[in-house]
C-alpha positions in Angstrom: 18.5 -15.1 11.1 15.8 -17.1 9.5 12.4 -17.6 11.1 12.9 -15.5 14.2 11.0 -12.3 14.7 8.1 -10.4 16.2 5.0 -8.2 15.5 1.8 -8.4 13.6 -1.0 -5.9 14.5 -0.3 -2.3 13.6 -2.6 0.7 13.8 -1.7 3.9 11.9 -1.9 7.0 14.0 -0.9 9.8 11.7 1.1 11.0 8.7 4.1 13.2 8.6 3.8 14.8 5.3 7.0 16.6 4.2 7.4 18.1 0.8 9.8 15.8 -1.1 10.1 13.8 -4.3 9.2 10.2 -3.6 11.9 7.9 -4.8 11.6 4.1 -5.5 15.1 3.1 -4.3 15.0 1.7 -0.8 17.9 -0.7 -0.9 21.5 -0.9 -2.1 22.6 -4.2 -3.6 25.9 -5.9 -2.9 27.1 -8.8 -5.1 28.6 -11.3 -2.5 30.8 -13.0 -5.1 31.7 -16.7 -5.1 34.2 -19.2 -3.6 36.0 -19.2 -7.0 33.4 -20.7 -9.3 30.8 -19.1 -11.4 27.8 -19.2 -9.1 26.7 -18.7 -5.5 23.4 -18.8 -3.6 22.4 -17.3 -0.3 20.1 -19.2 2.1 20.2 -17.0 5.3 21.3 -13.9 7.1 21.7 -13.2 10.8 21.4 -10.1 13.0 25.0 -8.9 12.3 24.7 -9.2 8.6 26.5 -12.5 8.1 25.2 -14.3 5.1 25.4 -18.0 4.6 24.9 -20.0 1.5 26.5 -22.2 -1.1 28.9 -21.6 -4.0 30.7 -23.4 -6.8 34.2 -24.4 -5.8 36.7 -25.6 -8.4 39.0 -28.4 -7.2 41.9 -29.7 -9.2 41.1 -33.3 -8.2 37.3 -33.3 -7.8 36.3 -30.6 -10.4 33.2 -28.5 -9.7 32.0 -28.9 -6.2 29.4 -27.2 -4.0 30.9 -25.6 -0.9 29.3 -23.7 2.0 30.2 -20.1 2.7 29.6 -17.8 5.7 30.6 -14.2 5.3 31.9 -11.8 8.0 29.3 -9.2 9.1 28.3 -7.0 6.2 31.2 -8.3 4.0 31.4 -10.1 0.6 32.6 -13.7 0.3 36.3 -14.2 1.1 37.2 -17.4 -0.9 39.8 -18.5 1.7 38.4 -17.4 5.1 34.7 -18.0 4.4 34.8 -21.6 3.0 33.2 -23.8 5.7 34.2 -27.1 4.0 37.3 -29.0 4.9 39.5 -31.5 3.1 39.7 -34.3 2.2 36.4 -34.5 0.5 35.6 -38.1 1.5 36.1 -39.2 5.1 36.6 -43.0 5.5 34.5 -44.8 8.0 31.2 -43.0 7.4 32.3 -39.4 7.8 30.5 -36.4 6.1 31.4 -35.6 2.5 31.5 -31.9 3.1 32.5 -31.1 -0.5 28.8 -31.7 -1.4 27.3 -30.1 1.7 24.6 -27.4 1.6 23.8 -24.7 4.1 20.2 -23.9 5.1 20.3 -21.3 7.9 22.5 -19.3 10.4 21.8 -18.0 13.9 23.1 -14.9 15.5 26.1 -16.7 16.9 27.3 -17.8 13.5 26.2 -21.4 13.8 25.2 -23.0 10.5 22.9 -25.9 9.7 22.3 -27.9 6.6 23.1 -31.2 5.1 26.1 -33.1 3.7 26.5 -36.4 2.0 27.9 -39.5 3.7 30.1 -41.9 1.9 29.7 -44.5 0.6 25.9 -44.3 0.6 25.9 -40.7 -0.8 22.7 -39.9 1.2 22.2 -36.5 2.9 22.8 -36.1 6.6 22.0 -33.1 8.8 24.8 -31.1 10.5 25.2 -28.1 12.8 28.5 -26.2 13.2 30.0 -24.5 16.2 29.8 -20.7 16.3 31.8 -19.2 13.4 33.7 -22.5 12.8 34.1 -24.7 9.8 32.4 -28.1 9.6 34.1 -30.4 12.0 33.9 -34.0 11.0 32.3 -36.0 12.4 31.6 -33.9 15.5 29.0 -31.7 13.8 26.7 -34.4 12.5 23.3 -34.6 14.1 22.4 -38.1 15.2 19.2 -39.9 16.2 20.4 -40.9 19.7 23.6 -40.8 21.8 26.2 -43.0 20.2 23.9 -43.7 17.3 24.9 -43.8 13.7 24.1 -41.5 10.9 20.6 -41.0 9.5 19.3 -39.4 6.3 18.0 -35.9 6.7 18.3 -32.2 6.5 18.5 -29.5 9.2 16.5 -26.5 7.9 16.6 -24.0 10.7 18.4 -23.1 14.0 17.5 -20.7 16.8 19.8 -18.6 19.0 20.0 -21.5 21.6 21.5 -23.7 18.9 18.5 -25.9 18.7 17.9 -27.2 15.1 14.9 -28.6 13.3 14.5 -30.5 10.1 13.5 -33.8 8.5 15.0 -37.3 8.9 14.5 -40.9 7.9 15.9 -43.0 10.6 16.1 -46.4 12.1 13.5 -48.8 13.6 10.7 -47.2 15.5 12.1 -43.7 14.9 10.8 -43.8 11.3 10.3 -40.8 9.0 9.4 -37.4 10.2 10.2 -34.0 11.7 12.9 -33.5 14.3 14.0 -31.0 16.9 17.4 -31.4 18.5 17.6 -31.9 22.3 18.2 -28.6 24.1 20.6 -30.3 26.5 22.3 -32.2 23.7 21.9 -30.2 20.6 23.4 -32.7 18.2 20.8 -35.4 19.2 17.6 -35.4 17.2 14.2 -36.1 18.8 11.3 -37.0 16.5 8.4 -34.7 17.1 5.9 -36.2 14.6 5.3 -37.0 11.0 6.0 -34.3 8.4 8.8 -31.8 7.9 10.0 -29.1 10.4 11.2 -26.0 8.6 11.4 -23.2 11.2 12.0 -22.7 14.9 11.9 -19.7 17.2 13.7 -19.0 20.4 10.9 -20.4 22.5 11.2 -23.8 20.8 8.0 -23.6 18.8 8.4 -25.4 15.5 6.6 -24.9 12.2 6.4 -27.0 9.1 3.9 -29.2 7.3 2.3 -32.5 8.3 -0.4 -34.5 6.5 -0.7 -31.7 3.9 -1.3 -28.8 6.4 0.9 -26.3 8.1 1.6 -26.8 11.8 3.0 -24.9 14.7 3.9 -26.7 17.9 3.8 -25.5 21.5 7.2 -24.5 23.0 9.4 -27.6 22.9 6.3 -29.8 22.2 5.6 -32.5 19.7 3.2 -32.1 16.8 -0.4 -32.4 18.1 -2.8 -32.7 15.2 -5.7 -31.5 17.4 -4.1 -28.2 18.4 -1.3 -27.5 16.0 -3.0 -27.7 12.6 -2.9 -24.1 11.2 -5.5 -24.8 8.4 -5.3 -23.2 5.0 -6.3 -20.1 3.1 -9.4 -22.0 1.9 -7.7 -24.6 -0.3 -6.6 -28.2 0.3 -3.1 -27.8 1.6 -0.6 -25.4 3.2 3.0 -25.3 4.6 4.7 -23.1 7.1 8.4 -22.1 6.6 9.1 -19.6 9.4 8.0 -18.5 12.8 8.7 -15.5 15.1 8.8 -15.2 18.9 5.2 -14.2 19.0 4.2 -17.4 17.3 3.4 -15.8 13.9 3.9 -18.4 11.1 4.5 -17.6 7.5 4.5 -19.8 4.4 2.2 -20.7 1.6 -1.3 -22.1 1.1 -3.7 -23.0 -1.7 -6.7 -20.7 -1.8 -10.3 -21.7 -2.3 -10.7 -23.9 -5.3 -7.0 -24.6 -5.3 -6.7 -22.3 -8.3 -3.8 -20.4 -6.8 -1.3 -20.5 -4.0 -0.7 -17.4 -1.8 1.7 -16.4 0.9 0.3 -16.1 4.4 1.3 -14.6 7.8 -0.8 -15.7 10.8 -1.7 -13.7 13.9 0.3 -14.5 17.1 -0.2 -18.2 17.9 -3.4 -18.2 15.7 -4.6 -20.4 12.9 -4.6 -19.1 9.3 -7.3 -16.6 8.7 -8.2 -16.7 5.0 -9.3 -13.0 5.1 -6.7 -11.2 7.2 -3.6 -13.5 6.6 -3.6 -13.7 2.8 -0.6 -11.6 1.7 -1.7 -11.6 -2.0 0.7 -11.8 -5.0 2.6 -9.5 -7.3 -0.1 -10.0 -10.0 0.4 -13.6 -10.8 -1.3 -16.6 -9.2 1.5 -17.7 -6.9 3.4 -16.3 -3.9 5.2 -17.9 -1.0 6.6 -16.5 2.3 10.0 -17.7 3.4 11.1 -15.5 6.4 9.8 -13.0 8.9 11.9 -10.6 11.1 11.3 -9.0 14.5 9.1 -6.4 13.1 6.7 -8.4 11.0 8.4 -7.8 7.7 7.9 -10.8 5.5 10.0 -11.8 2.5 9.4 -14.5 -0.1 8.8 -15.0 -3.8 5.9 -14.5 -6.1 4.9 -14.7 -9.8 4.2 -11.8 -12.1 1.8 -11.9 -15.0 3.6 -13.4 -18.0 7.0 -13.6 -16.3 8.5 -17.1 -15.9 10.9 -15.9 -13.2 9.7 -15.8 -9.6 10.5 -12.3 -8.2 11.5 -11.8 -4.6 9.2 -9.6 -2.5 9.0 -7.9 0.8 5.6 -7.5 2.6 5.4 -4.6 4.9 2.7 -2.2 6.0 0.0 -4.3 4.4 1.5 -4.2 0.9 3.6 -6.7 -1.1 6.5 -5.0 -2.8 8.5 -6.4 -5.7 12.1 -6.1 -4.5 13.2 -5.4 -8.0 11.2 -2.1 -7.9 12.9 -0.9 -4.7 16.5 -1.0 -6.1 18.1 0.7 -9.0 16.5 -0.5 -12.2 17.9 -1.7 -15.5 19.3 -5.0 -14.3 18.9 -8.0 -16.7 19.2 -10.3 -13.7 16.1 -10.1 -11.5 16.1 -10.6 -7.8 14.7 -14.0 -7.5 13.4 -16.2 -4.7 13.4 -19.6 -6.5 14.4 -22.5 -4.4 17.8 -23.8 -5.2 19.6 -26.3 -3.0 16.4 -27.5 -1.4 16.2 -24.3 0.7 13.9 -21.3 0.2 15.2 -17.8 -0.1 15.2 -14.8 0.5 15.8 -14.2 4.2 15.4 -10.9 6.3 17.0 -9.9 9.6 15.9 -7.4 12.2 17.9 -4.5 10.6 15.9 -5.0 7.5 18.8 -6.5 5.5 17.8 -9.1 3.0 19.9 -12.1 1.7 18.6 -12.9 -1.7 19.7 -14.1 -5.1 19.8 -12.7 -8.6 19.2 -15.1 -11.4 21.7 -14.6 -14.4 21.7 -16.9 -17.4 20.0 -19.6 -15.3 22.5 -19.5 -12.5 22.1 -17.8 -9.1 24.3 -15.2 -7.6 24.1 -14.4 -3.9 23.4 -10.7 -3.0 22.8 -8.7 0.2 20.3 -5.8 0.2 20.9 -3.0 2.7 18.3 -0.4 3.6 19.2 3.1 2.3 17.2 4.9 4.9 17.2 4.5 8.7 15.2 6.4 11.2 17.0 6.5 14.6 15.0 7.3 17.7 16.1 10.4 19.6 15.8 11.3 23.3 13.8 11.3 25.5 13.2 7.8 24.2 16.4 5.6 24.4 17.4 3.4 21.5 17.8 0.4 23.8 14.1 0.3 24.8 14.7 1.1 28.4 12.7 4.3 28.6 9.9 4.3 31.1 7.4 7.2 31.5 4.5 8.0 33.8 1.2 7.1 32.2 -0.2 10.3 33.8 2.1 12.6 31.9 0.6 14.7 29.1 2.4 13.5 26.0 5.3 11.3 24.9 7.6 13.2 22.4 8.6 10.6 19.8 11.5 11.8 17.6 13.3 10.2 14.8 16.5 11.3 12.9 16.7 10.1 9.3 19.9 8.9 7.8 20.6 8.1 4.1 23.5 5.7 3.4 24.3 6.1 7.1 24.7 9.9 6.8 22.2 12.4 8.4 19.9 14.1 5.9 17.4 16.9 6.1 15.8 15.8 2.7 13.1 13.9 4.5 10.6 11.7 2.7 6.9 11.4 3.6 6.5 8.9 6.4 3.8 7.1 8.4 3.9 6.3 12.1 2.2 3.3 13.6 1.9 2.0 17.2 1.5 -1.5 18.7 1.1 -2.5 22.3 2.8 -5.7 23.6 1.6 -7.5 26.7 3.9 -10.3 27.7 4.2 -12.7 24.8 1.1 -11.4 23.0 0.4 -8.4 20.8 -2.7 -6.1 20.9 -3.8 -3.4 18.5 -4.4 0.1 19.8 -7.9 1.2 19.2 -7.2 3.9 16.7 -10.7 5.4 16.9 -10.6 5.8 20.6 -7.0 7.1 20.5 -7.6 9.7 17.8 -10.5 11.3 19.7 -8.2 12.1 22.6 -5.0 12.9 20.7 -4.1 16.2 19.1 -3.7 15.1 15.5 -2.1 18.4 14.6 0.8 17.6 16.9 2.6 15.6 14.2 5.3 17.8 12.7 8.7 18.1 11.0 11.4 19.9 13.0 13.3 21.7 10.3 15.9 23.0 12.7 16.7 19.5 14.1 16.1 17.7 10.8 14.0 15.1 12.4 10.4 13.7 12.6 8.4 14.4 15.7 5.2 13.0 17.0 3.4 13.7 20.3 1.6 10.7 21.7 -1.0 11.3 24.4 0.1 9.1 27.3 -3.3 9.1 29.0 -4.9 7.7 25.9 -2.5 4.8 25.8 -2.6 3.7 29.4 -0.1 1.4 31.2 1.8 -1.0 29.0 4.8 -1.4 26.7 4.6 0.2 23.3 6.4 0.3 20.0 6.2 3.1 17.5 7.3 2.3 13.9 8.1 4.7 11.2 7.7 3.7 7.5 8.9 5.3 4.3 7.1 4.2 1.1 5.5 1.4 3.2 8.9 0.0 4.3 9.8 0.2 8.0 13.0 2.2 8.6 13.0 2.6 12.4 11.2 2.1 15.7 11.1 3.2 19.3 10.1 1.2 22.3 9.0 2.6 25.6 6.9 1.7 28.7 4.2 3.6 30.5 3.9 2.9 34.3 
C-alpha cells in the first residue's frame, strides 16, 4: 500500500561471506496486461499483492476510455472481474462519470481512491470505494460536508482505516486546499489547510506540500506552518509524497542553488536533513521518491545521464539502485516512474513487491516486480515477531533460510545483517562500536548442513528492548526477524 511503512536507522553488525557468484537479477517481472485496450498503468500495490491502476477500455459506444483496474492478489488483470467501472458512463443528476475515472492508491482491505469526472461540468471529483468493490455511484463520492454537493478534487492516498487525503476546491469558506476525510464519516472531507495532501499513515499523519515546502502534520491534526514545515535539501522548494508509521516522509526537493532536485527520506518525525536525507540520483540531476514500505525501502524515479526516460529506482541499504539493473536485461521498454494520470509511480509493499510501469512506444504498461530471494527467519525466533528472550542470556541465535523463486536453496549469496532498536513509536540506532567490542565477530557463519545463515547476537550488549534484524543481498533487504529482550 502506498505511503505506509517503518524504519530508518540501520547499523551493520557483520558480514556473512559465502563463496558464490554475485548475480544482478533480484526481481521477476510480470506484465499485468490491460482491460482490453493497448495500455495500462499501475498506481499502487497493497500488502497482499493487489495492484491498482488505470487501463484503456474500448467501448462500442464511447470508443477509447480510461477504466480503473484492481487485480486479485498476485494476479494479472482480469478484463471482466477487475474492471472497477460501471455503466452507463454518464449518470444523470450529477453522478460520477466513472468511464473517465482514475485510481490513485489502494489499502490492505482493497479500498481504492482516486478521482472521476462529474457531468455535465466534466470536473474531477474524489471517490473512495468499499473493500474489493466496484465504484458505487453516487455512494462512493467524497463530499465536503454531510448532505453537501460535489466538489472538485482528487483523493491521492488512503490508510488501512479507510481515511483518505487529497486536494479539493470547494464552496464558500472551505476554499482550496488539502483535505483528510473524517474518521467517523470517511466520505466527508475536512479541510486541513492550504496546499495538497499526498500521503497518510495509519496514525493519521498527513504529508504533502504547502506554500512551496513539504509538510507533515501531527496525528489527525491540521497543517501548522510553525511545526509541520519539513524544509528542503537546501533549495527553495520541496514536496512530500509518502509517509510511514514512524513519521518518515519521502518526496523530492531542490538542492542548494536549485540546480538539481533530489529524492529525500527524513528521519522519524524529523525535518529534512540536507546531509543525511539526500538519496542522490542515478547519475542525472533529478530524482523523486514516491513510496516507502515498512522496512525503509524507498522507490521512485530518477534521471540517467543522457537518457530522456526517467528510470524507476529502489533505495535500500544506503544505495539507490536502477530497477532496470535488477531484472533480466535486454528490454527495449525501460521500467519507468514517470507520472501518468496525475499520480506518481512506482509503489512498494512490505513484502518488497513493486508496482511499476514499463514505457513502450510512448505508452505505459503496468507491471509487478516480485523478489526472487526471500530469507525466512528460523527458530528459535518466530516469524510473527512474538519471540521474547531474557536479556541476561548469552547469545540470541538468528537464523535465516534462503529461498529462490519460493524454493529452498543452498546456493547462498553474500549477505549483510543489520540491526535496529524500536522503542514505542520511535527508532534508535544501535551503537555499533560499543556492540562490536562485546560481540564475538567470528560468530557469524553459514550452516552448510542446514543451508541457512546464522548469526549470534550478544544479548547483554543489546539490553532490554525490541529489536529487528534485517538481512540484505546485494543491498536489497530480503528478510527480517523481530524479537524482544526482557
